[in-house]
C-alpha positions in Angstrom: 3.0 4.0 -53.2 3.0 7.4 -52.2 5.6 8.3 -49.1 7.5 4.9 -50.1 10.8 5.5 -50.4 13.0 5.4 -53.7 15.8 2.5 -52.7 18.6 4.4 -54.1 18.1 8.8 -55.1 18.1 10.1 -59.0 16.9 6.4 -60.5 14.0 8.2 -62.2 12.5 11.2 -62.6 9.4 12.6 -61.0 7.3 12.5 -63.5 3.3 11.0 -63.2 5.2 8.3 -66.1 8.1 8.3 -64.7 11.9 7.8 -66.6 14.7 6.4 -65.7 17.9 8.8 -65.3 20.9 7.7 -68.0 24.3 9.4 -68.1 25.3 9.9 -71.5 29.0 10.0 -71.9 29.6 14.3 -73.5 32.6 12.7 -75.4 31.2 9.4 -77.3 27.8 9.7 -76.3 27.3 6.6 -75.0 24.6 5.5 -72.4 24.7 4.1 -69.0 22.2 3.8 -66.6 22.3 4.4 -63.6 23.1 8.5 -63.6 27.1 8.5 -62.7 28.0 9.9 -59.1 31.3 11.3 -58.1 34.0 12.0 -59.7 32.5 9.9 -62.8 29.2 11.5 -62.9 31.3 15.2 -64.5 31.7 12.8 -67.8 28.1 12.2 -68.4 24.9 14.3 -69.0 21.5 13.4 -66.8 18.8 11.9 -69.6 15.8 10.7 -69.3 15.6 6.7 -70.4 12.5 6.0 -72.8 9.8 4.2 -70.6 9.8 1.1 -73.0 11.7 -1.4 -74.5 12.0 -5.7 -75.2 12.8 -7.9 -73.4 16.1 -9.5 -73.9 17.2 -12.2 -71.4 15.7 -13.2 -67.8 15.2 -15.7 -65.3 13.8 -16.6 -62.2 16.2 -15.6 -58.1 14.7 -18.3 -56.1 17.2 -18.2 -53.2 17.9 -15.3 -51.2 20.8 -13.0 -52.5 23.9 -12.9 -49.8 23.9 -9.9 -47.1 25.7 -7.7 -47.5 24.8 -6.9 -49.7 22.0 -8.1 -50.4 19.3 -6.1 -47.4 15.9 -7.1 -48.6 13.0 -8.1 -46.4 14.0 -11.0 -43.7 11.1 -13.1 -45.8 12.7 -13.2 -48.9 9.8 -14.2 -51.7 11.4 -14.8 -55.0 11.1 -12.8 -58.1 11.9 -12.0 -61.6 15.3 -10.4 -63.3 15.9 -9.3 -66.6 17.3 -7.6 -69.2 15.0 -5.0 -70.9 16.6 -3.0 -73.7 15.5 0.7 -74.6 16.1 0.9 -77.7 18.9 3.4 -78.7 19.6 3.7 -75.7 20.7 1.0 -73.2 20.3 -2.8 -72.0 18.7 -2.5 -68.4 19.0 -4.8 -65.0 15.5 -5.1 -63.5 13.0 -6.7 -61.5 10.0 -7.9 -63.7 6.5 -7.7 -62.5 3.2 -8.7 -63.6 3.8 -11.8 -65.5 5.3 -15.7 -64.1 8.3 -17.5 -65.2 6.5 -19.4 -68.4 4.6 -15.7 -70.1 8.0 -14.2 -70.7 9.5 -14.3 -74.3 12.5 -13.1 -75.9 11.3 -9.5 -77.6 8.5 -9.0 -76.0 7.6 -5.2 -75.1 8.0 -4.0 -71.8 6.8 -1.2 -69.5 8.4 0.6 -66.5 6.4 0.6 -63.1 7.3 2.0 -59.7 7.1 -1.1 -57.0 7.2 -1.1 -53.6 9.5 -3.7 -53.4 10.4 -4.2 -48.8 8.1 -2.6 -46.5 8.2 1.5 -47.4 10.8 0.7 -50.6 10.4 1.4 -54.0 12.1 -0.5 -56.4 11.4 -0.2 -60.2 10.6 -2.8 -62.7 9.4 -3.7 -66.1 6.3 -5.8 -66.4 5.2 -6.7 -69.7 2.8 -3.8 -71.8 -0.3 -6.0 -72.9 
């Protein structure tokens, strides 16, 4: 995906095996994703998150979301959407790649991947670890 632009800056690290960037609250230690921006950022320290987790919940996005805010391709293609729990860190809302709805099960191991969701645009997703 070289040359593809991220859907938003600062969501993942620039490593061979990227990791999402969360924020750890300086006083409470609570981790959130994504790392807060603006004035809220002063209360958080960036923290790279685990690349693996477990599937917590999922569904299929079978219709084009309302625009705005949806800014995806005009030729909408249904996709899987879920929540992946990164142990001891946070639960992340994410696209799910590399699986059909019938393949998914509660607690299955998942790993972070980067994927193209529109021409020239990259986002993060999780896929089952096989």
